[in-house]
N, C-alpha and C positions, 0 to 999 in steps of 0.2 A: 483503364487500372489507374488514373489519379485520383481518380473520383473513391477508388475503393480503398487507394491508402487513408487517401481525404475519411471514408465514412469508418480505419479500422479505427485513425484517432480519435473519431468525437464516439465514439465505442471504448478506448478507452479512456479516452478524458470522464464520462460516462462513469465510467465504474470505479477509476481511483474519486472523486467528487463522495459516493458511496460510500468506500470505504474512511472518506476524510470523516464524513457526518455518522457510521458509523461508534469511530473514537473519540468524535465528538463527545455522541449521547454516553455512549461510556461513560465517559468523565462526565457529564452531567450529573451517571444514578449516581458516580463515587461520591462527589461533592451532597447526594440525599440520602445518604446511603441508601441508598433504593435496587433491587432487584441484578445482576453489574452480566454483561454480558460475558462467558468463558472465555479463559485468555486462547484456548486453542478454535476457537472460530476468530476471533482476532488477530493474530494467527494466521488463520486458512485467506482469511480478506491479505492482508500483508502481501504473501506470494503475490496474488490474483492485480490489487492496484498498490505497490511498493511503495508509489510515489503521494500518496493521500493515508498507509500504513504513517510513512513519513514525517508528514504535513500534522496528520491530525496528535505525531507523534509531541511533535519539534513545536506546533505551536500554542496546542491544546497541555503543556508538560506530563500528560499521562503513555503512565508504563516507563520509564525515564528512569527509574530508580531497579529497574529488573534487566539481568541481565540478558535474560533470552529476545525480552527487544529490544534494546540500547548493543546490544551485541548483536543480536541475528538479525534485525529488519536492515543497518545497512550491507550486511551479508551480501544476505536475498537482495538486497537491490545493487554490489558489485558484479555477480554470477546474475542477473538478471539483461546487466548491462554489457558483461561478458558476452552474453549467448547472445545479445542482438546483435551487437560490433560482425562475430563472430559465424550469422545467420548472412549478415547483408554484408560481405566481404563472397563470405563463399556461393551464395549463389544468388541472389537478388543485383550484385554491383556487375 
């Protein structure tokens, strides 16, 4: 069982690294005036890898002035954290 949790944690870490890379790449494209990643894809990636999205937003200063991201991503984070605590307390502990 411990190996399963370790594997899931590693997969979650990789997903968040990919999401962070997506945000960083979009910021680089914005600076160059190149074709951009659609916001819906960035937000969807943020739902899947919320930590990577938040880090990408803060570290790269990307999408910080857009309420959809500056408010939406923290809300998603707290909802996912509350859900994780609920699942842990109800089913795992």
